N, C-alpha and C positions, 0 to 999 in steps of 0.2 A: 507455668502455664502450658497446656498442651499445644503442640504445633498444629499447623493446618493439615498436615498429612495424617495426623491422628484423629482429627475431627471431621474431615470431609470425606464422605463415602464416594462422591463423584470423582474426587481427585485420586483416591485409592484405586478405583476401577480403571481410570485412565492410565495411571502409572503401571498397573499390572498388565494392561493391554499392550502398552508400548515398550515394556521392559524387554531387553535383549541380553541373553546370558553371555554370548560371546560374539564379538565383531572381529572379522578377519579381512585383511586386504585381499581383493580378488587376484588370482594368479597372474592374469595378464598385466596388472598394474605393478607387480613386484619389481619389474625391470626399472621402474622410475626410482625406486629406492636403491637398487643395486648399482646404478650408474653414478650415484653420488655417495657411495659408502665411504669414500676417503675423506669426505667433508662432513665432519660430525654434526655441525649446526644445521647444514642444509638437509642432511639425511634425517635428522630428528624432525625438522619442519615438514618435509614431504610425507614422512611416515604418519605423523599426527594428522595431517590433512587428509591423507588417503583413508585412514581409519574412520574419520568422521564422514567422508564421502561414502564409505562402504556401509554405514549404518542405514538400516531400512527406513528410518524416519528422519533422514538428513534434512537440513534446512538450507536450501540453496541460496536464500537471500543473504545468509551470513557467510556461506562457504565460497560463493562465486568471487567476491572481492579478494579473498585470500588466495584463491586459485590463480586469479589474474595477476596479482602482485608477485606470486612465486614464479610463474613462468616467465614473466617479463624480466625479472631480476636474474634468473638462473639459466636462461636458454643457452647461453654461451657454453656452459659446462656440458650440457647434453649434446651440443653440436660437435664437440671435440671427439666424442666417442664414435666407434664404428656402429654402435647401436642407435645412432642419432635418428635415423628414419623410424625405428620402432618407437622411440620416445615421442617423436612428433605425432605418430599415429595414436598413441595412448592419450597424450594431452589433448589433442584435438577431439578425440572421442568423448572426453569428459565434458568439454564445452558443448558438444553436440547432444550429449545426454541432458544437459540443463535445458537446451532449446526444446528437446523432445518432451521433457517432463513439465514444462512451464507454459503450455498452450493457453491456460486460463489466466496467466499472469503476464499481461502484455509488457509491463514495465521491466520485469525480471527477464523476459525473453529478449527484449531489445538490448538490455545490458549484456546478456550472454552473447548475442551476435556481435556486439561492439567489442567485447573482450576477446572473442575468438579472432576477429579480424586484426585486432591490435597484436595478438600473439603471433599470428601467421605473418603479418608484415615484419615484425621483429625477427622471426625465425628465418624468413627468406633473405633478409639483409645479411645474415650470418653464414649462409650456406652457399653463396654464389659459386665458389670454386668447386664444391662437391655437388652441384645441382643434379647431374645425371644419376647420382646415387639415390636421389630422392624421387626419381621418376614414378615408381610404382605407388609409393605412399601419397604423393601429391596428386596423382591421377585419381586415386581412390577418394581422397579428400574433396577435390573439386567436383567429382561426380556425385558424391553424397550431398554436397551443398546444393547442387543443381536440382536434386530430388526433393529438397525441402518444400514445404507448402509456401504459397505466395506471401502470406503474412510474414514469415521469417525472412524471405528473400527481400521483401520491401524494407526491412531494417538494413539490409546490405545496400539497397538502392539509395536510401536517404540518410544513412548513418554518418557518424563523424569520421569514419575511416573509409574513404571512397575506394571502391574496388578498381577504379580506373588507374589510380596511382600504383596499386599493387600489380595490376596486369602490365602496366608500362615497364616497371622494374623487372618483372619476370621476362618480358620480351627482350629487353636489353641483355639480361643474363643468358637467355637461351641462344642468342646470336653468338655468344662466346663459347657456348658449350653445346653438346649434342643433346638437346632436350625437346621432347614433343609437347606442343602446346594445345593439342586438340581438346583435352578436358577443360583447360583454362578458357579456351575460346568458347566452348559450349556454355559454360557458366556465365561468362561476360555477355554473351549473346542474349541469354535469358534475362539478365539484369537490365540490359538496355530495353528489351521488349516490354518488361513490366514498367520501366520508367516512362516510356512513351505512352503506354496505355493509361498510366496514372494521369499524365498531363492532358490527355484527350478526355479524361473523365471530368476534368475541371472545365469551367466555362471559358469559351474562347475570349482571350483578353480584349481584343480590339472592339468587337461588337458590344461587349459588356461595358467597356470604358466609355464608348460613345453614347450609350444609353444612359449611363449614370451621370455623365458630364452635362448632357442637355444643352442649355443655352450657352454655357461657358465654353463649349467647343465650336460655336458658330464661326465659320471662316477659319477653322484651325484643323490642320491635318496631322495625324500621328501614325499613319499607316506604316511608315518606314521604321518607326521606333518599335512597333509591336510585331513586325514581320518575323523576327527570329524566334518569338515565342508563340506564334499563331498556330492554330490547329492545322492550317495548311502546311506549314513547315514541319510540324511534328509528324504529320501523315507521310511526308516525303522521307523523313528519317526512318519511319517504320517500314516503308516499302523497300528502302535500301537494305534493311536487315533481312527481309525475306529473300533478297537476291543473293545472299552470301552463304557459302558452304563452310560449315565448321571444320571440315577435314582438310580444307585448303590451308597450307602453312602461312599464306599471306592474309588470311581472313582477320586474324587478331589485330594486325596493324590497321586494317580498314575499319574495324570496329572502334579502335581507339581514336580514329579521326572524327567519329560522330560525337555529338555533345552528350555527355553523361549528366546525371542529376545535378551535380555541383556546377556544371557549366550553365545549365538553365537557371539555377538559383542566382548565379552572378549576373545573368542577363536581366532578371527581375530586379536585382539590387541596383543596377545602373540606370534603370528607366526613370525613377523619380527625378533625379538631377537633370536628366536629358529633357524631361517635360518642361523644366524651367528654362533651359537653354534654347528650346525650339520656339521660334517666333510665331505669334498667333496670326499675323497677316503680313502682307508684303509692305505695308506702310510701317516702317521701322520707327517713325516718330510717334505713332499712336501707342500710348502705354497700355500694356496688357495687365488689367487688375486681377485677373483670375489665374495667374500662373501657379501661385501657391495653392489655390483651391484644387486645381487639376492634380498637383503633386499629392495633396492630401487624399484625394479620392483613390489614387493608385496605391498609396501607402496603406489605406484601409483594406484594399484588396489583398495586399501582401499579408496583413495580419489575419485575414480570414481564410488564408490558404494554408492548410496543415503541412503540406510538403515544403513550405518555406520557413519552418520553425527555426532553422539555424540562423536566420536573419531577423527574427521577430523582435528581440531585445533592441537591436540597433535601429529597427524601424520605429519602435516606440519613441526612442529619443528624437528621431527625425520628425515624427508627427508632432512632438512637443515643440520643436524649433519652428516648424512651419505654422503651427497654430499661434505661437507668440507673434510671428510676423503678421498674420492676419489680424490679430487683435490691434496691432498698431495701424493697420492700413484700412480696415473696413468697419462698417457699423455692426452693432450687435445683431440686427436682423439678418445681415448677410452671413454671419459666422455662427449663428446659434446652432444650426444642425451639425456643423463640424465640431463645435465644443461638446455637444451632447454625445456624439459618436466617439470622440476621443476619450471622454470620461468613462464611457461604457467599455471601451477597449482596455483602458487602464484597470478597470475593475475586474475584467475577465482574466487579465494577465498578472495580477498582483501576487498570486501565489508562486508563479514561476520566476518573476522578476520583481520582488518586493521593493528593493532599494531604488531601482530605475523608475518604477511606477510612482513611488512617493516623491522622488526628486521632480518628476514631471508635474505632479500635483502642486508642489511648492512653487515651481517656476511659473506655472499657469496662474496660480493665485496672485502672485506678486504682480504680474502683468495686468491681470483683471482689475486689481485695486488701483494701480497707477493710472489706468485708463480713466478712472473717475466715473464710470457708468454704473449707476445703482442697479439697473436691470442685469447687466453683465455680472456684477459682483454677487447679486442675489442668486442668480442661476448657478454660478460656480459654487457658492457656499452650499447650496442645497445638494448639488451633485457630489460635493466633497463629503457631506454627511452620508449620503447613500453609498458612497465608495466603500465604506466599511472601515473597520479598525483592526490593526495587527495586535492581537492579544499576546500577553507575555508567554503563555503556555509553558509555565515552569514544570519540567518533568523530572527534576531531581538534580543531583550533583555528581560530577564525574570524579575519577580517582585523582585528578589534579586539582581538586577543590573548586572547580569552575561550575557555576550554575548552568544547567542545560535549559536554555530559553530560546525563544524566537528572536533572532538577532535584529529583525526589522521592527520589534516592538518600540524600543526607545527612539528609533528613527522616525516612526509614525508620530509619537508624541511631539518630538522636536519639529517635525514638518508642520503639524497643526498649530503649535505655539508660534512658529514663524509667521503663519498666516494671520493668527489672532493679533499679533503685535503690529501687523501692517495697519489694520484699522479695527481696534478693539470694539468700537461702538457698533460696527456692522456684524461682528462675529459672535454674538451671544448664543446663537443656535449651535454653531460649531463648538464653542467653548462648553456648552451644556452637554453636547454629545461626547466630548472628550472626558468630562467628569463622570458621566454615566458609565462609559466603557471602562475607565480605570477603576471606578468603584465596584462594578460588578465582577470584573475579571482579575483585579489585583495588578500589581506591577512588580518589576524587579530592576532595581537600580544599584549599580556597584559604585564603590567609592571612587574608582578610577574613571567613572563616566563624567565626573565633575558637573553633575546636574544642578548644583547650587548656582552655577553661573547662569543657567537658563532661567531659573526663578528670579535671580537678581535682574537679569535683562528684562524679564516680563514686568517686574515692579517699577522699572525705570521708564515705562511707557505710559501714555495717558489712559489709565485703567479705570478712571472714575465711573464710566457708564457700566462697567462689568465688575465693579469692586467686590460684590458678594460672590461672584463666580471665581474670582481670583483667590479669595479667602478659602473657598471650598477646595479648590484645586491644590493650593499650597499645603493644606492639611493632609491631603491624600498622598502627596509625593514624599518619599523618604529622603529628605535632604539634610539629615542630621549629622553627616560626616564632617568633622572638623579637620581631620588629618588623613592623609593617604597611607595605606599599608598598616593600619592599626598601630600607630605610634602612641606614645604616652601611656596613660593609665590603662587603656584597654589592653595593650600589649603586656604591661606589668601584671595585671590581674589574671589574664588568661594563662600567662606563663607560670605564675605561682600556683594556680589550680592544677595545671598539667604536671608540674613537678612534684605535687603531693604524692603521686604514685610513680614517680620516676619515668613519666611518659609512657607507662605500660597500660594505662586505661585507654583502649582503642577509641572509645566514644569521645572522651574529653580531648584526647590528642587530635582527633580529626576536627573537632570544634575549634580548637586553638589554631591549627594550621589554616583552616578556612578563613577565620577572622583575620589572620595575618596576611594571607596571600591574596584572597579575593573577597574582601568584606562587602556585604550587601545587606539589604533589608531582610533577606532570608534568614540571617543569623538570629533575629528575634524569634521567628517561628521555630527555628532549630532548637533554641534553648527551651522554649515551651514544650517542644516534643520530647526533649530529654527528661524534663520534669514529669511529663505524663508517663514516659517509659519507666522511670524509677518508681512511680506510684503504682502502676498496673502490671509491670513486667511484660507488657504487650509490645513486641518489636514493630508491629504495623505502624505505630506512631512515628517511627523513624524512617519509613520507606521513602518518603519524599525528600529526605535530606541526606541520605547516605547511598553511595554506589553499592550494587548488589554484593560485591566482593567484601567490602567493609562490613555491611550489614550481617553477612553470614558469620563474621568473627565475633560479633557482639553476643555475649552470654547473658542469660536471664537469671543466673545465680553465680555466686562466687564473691571474691574479696572486693570487687569493684561495684557490686550491685546490692548485696544483702543488707548492709548497714544503711545505705541510701534508701532502699525500699522501705525499711522500718521508719526512717526519719521522715520521708515525704508523706507516708500514710498518717503519721502523727500530726504533721503540719496541717494537712487538709481536714483534720478532725477539729481544729481550732474554730471557734465560733465566727471569728471575723475573717477567715480565709475561705475563699470560694474559687472554683475553677472557671476560667473564662471559656465561653463557647468556642468551639473550633471553627 
């Protein structure tokens, strides 16, 4: 059968347009290979990496993680050389190249800045005794970083590798060595300036909180709690910046005394617990019923502030705990808005924190059912359906025979089953939604998931009101594994088939290994795809079941295919044999 490159004119044109006869490593990068010429494995790794980077149609999404891993692992070797400063300059220039070329890809750009800072932090920790030798190259690096656009610098402001820690370490090392910190100071000055400008662009926390809190804040003062993050205090920090001279050797130490982004994040993180600890009035005997409400309001503020993304997952868990407390203490009318807001937040963040969001849904549902309020349970179940479903999204199989799927898919099924088993008679709508989603999108269950136990547990509950739904669901779920790891007849038969060609048939050998190592319901589809391939010799039937490297080795003719092709064609010519729809 002709290949895609033989039949697709568009693909031919694209391949001709992007074809490159000869790719060579740029002269300035050759030093990176020369410095590790005595280490054969490392030399081969950097040479291959630089060749791919030198290609005019390079893919930074694939190359950046490899570049980061290489420099973090091998920095020490480059530091030992007299050409260490030159190596640092070349490696940092590669990261800066990614930042420059990825202006339209915010995610890649953020990863490039984070990778660069991780590399610089690692490199600085290795060169403290030789710091003066790196004066020129570090000055050039920090000056280049300071000239980046504000979007790139904001990744430094709010990233996982805070510049404040790096500047603190550099200041300590500079005191022991003759090192000029002017360029470092200028960059950190700009980072703090953008940091304070960002917080001033957000709403002032105290007026916002008092407005949102309304009657729950009557006779209650929180001014002191919010003073450290108020616009007034941020303006003071910004004015302090304007009074400092970057050329003064003492300036960096003064800058480090000012709060950086992570310092402000920590202040926000501490406020919810302090809101509970702060009394509402001078009368200590009067119970304050709204402490958790105030805490939730501020936690919602944290979740809606993009600059606090580093504490969003933890805040989701805290929101869940506070709402559970409210369910115990207050009526449905009092907590309805908080429940709806929480469910909306969980829905918005399920892609970033799927397991945390699903765990929160499960805990909230349990508490809602235990409360015994039909209105509360009805509202929760409706919101749970609107929350959405984590589809299996099976995208293939990797070279270790593992199915590539959404890891939150089975967790979602189990979370909903847990809710259904709490009160089956109330959960017909949720159960129907689960069946529809599984039926439309399919599922992937491995033998090691032991999902049989979940089905058994479901059947042991009072399922009479939803008996028909239980039957439909049980038919959909592949719980036909009797043994783990393909023991017994499945192992014997698959081994016998593979040994027919002494394990040299790549396709059958992969099927055998997958059924032994990671057996799942995908095996059934895989076997059907093999039959279709033998019948049509079209490798596209195997795309969803084989990694690209294995698929490329499968031949459409030869000793492992020719006879099977003839046989399967004859089988499908029989009157009582028909092919199932895909």
